[in-house]
N, C-alpha and C positions, 0 to 999 in steps of 0.2 A: 534335475530341474531344466525346464527347457529355456531357450535364450528369453521368450516372451516373460516368464517367471522371473527370470533373474532383472530383466529390465523393468518390471514392476515392481520388485522388492529395492532395486537401486534408487529408484524414483522416489520412493517413499522414503528410504533413510536419508538420500540427499534434503527433501523436503523437512523431515523432522531437525535433522543436524543445522539447516538453514534457519530453521524459525527459533530454535533454542537460542542461536548467535544472534538474531535480530532482538530477540526478546530480552536476553541479557543487556544488549547495547541500549535498547530502549529504555530499560530500568536505570539504568547506569545517566543516561542524559535527563531521569525526571517524567519521562511518559509512561502511561499505562498500556501494555503490550496486548493486541488482541481487541482493541476497541477504534480502530482504523485512525489514530489522532497522527501518527507519522503518513498515512496516505494523505490526510485532510491538508497536513502542513504543506506536504509537498504538492500537492495540487493548487493550493492558494498561493504558493509560492511562485508560481507559473503562469496563473490567471488571475485577472479583476474582474471585479464586475459581477460577481458570482451568487446568485440565488443560494438559498440553504437547499433549495429543492435540486437545483444542479448539481451542486455539492455531493448531495445524498446519491444521485444517480451516478456520478463521475468515480465516487467511492466504493460502491457498489454497497451501501448501508442502508436500511429502511428509514423511514423519514423518523419514526418513534428514537430508534437507536441514535441517529444522527443529532436528534435535538439534545438529548442527554450528553453526546459526547461533548456536543458544543457549548451545553451549559458549564463541563467542567473545563473546557480548554479557555473558556471566558474567565472562571474564576481565576485560572492558571495566568492570565494576563497575556495570552498567547494569539487569541482571536477578539475580534468585536463584531458584534450583530448590530445592522442598522436597518429600521424599516426601510423596506424599498418604496420610494417617493410613487412608482408607476403602479404597484398594487399594495394596497392598505394592510392585506394577509401575508404577505411574504417578507423576508427579511434578507439583506445582503450581509456577505460574510466576507471578512478581510482579515489578514494579519498586522498585529501590531508590530511595534520594532523588536520586542522581546520573541512575538512569533516568526519574523523574521529570521533572527538569531537561531531558534530552535529547528526552524527548515533547514538551516545550512549545517547543523549538527547532523540533523539526520541525513543528508546529502553526503558528508563525509562518512559518516558511518556505513551508509549503501556503497560508496565508493570504494572503502577498504573491504568491504564483503563480496565486491566484484573482483577486487585483484586476488583475495586469496583462491575464490573459487576458481578462476580463471588461471592460477598459477600451474606453469609447466604444460598449458593448452597451447597450440599453436592459434593463430587467428584464423587458418583454415578449418582446423579442427572447431573452434567456436561458431564458424560460420554454418558446419554441417549440423552440429547440436542443435543450434538455434531453429534452423530451418525444421529438424526431424520433432523437436519439441512444439515447435509451431504446429504440426501437422498431429501431434498427440492433442494438443488443445483442442484443435478444430474437431477431431474425433469425437472429444470428450462432450464438445457442445452439441453434437449433433446426436448423442446418443441418447434416447427416449426415456421420459420419465426418470425415476430414481432408482435404477436398476442398481446392482453391485451388492 
């Protein structure tokens, strides 16, 4: 197996393991994995006065999916949507008190995940890995079409 094959394989394995851990944690705190609820909570906890469209763009969800996810989150009582006074077709989205608490639970879980992932790795090694993975991300973004 070449070094590049090993690299691709380990990236795949790391992503699968991370996804399983995150999904289990999200279920444990009452969120549905794979719907972007955690990303939405995290974004709203750091930004105010956000339109549904902005949220969709920032969380990388199409507007239809975003609308359905926000419907569920509104029923859960973690967000509220209010008409944007400046645009009658737009909605502003914000966290409720319960949403702020849920966002904090997500942050705690992600911090724990980071600690586990970085265990036994020096700051310098983390810096080098981060720089290398940023290059991988950039290369993938530049890859034309849907090859692979």
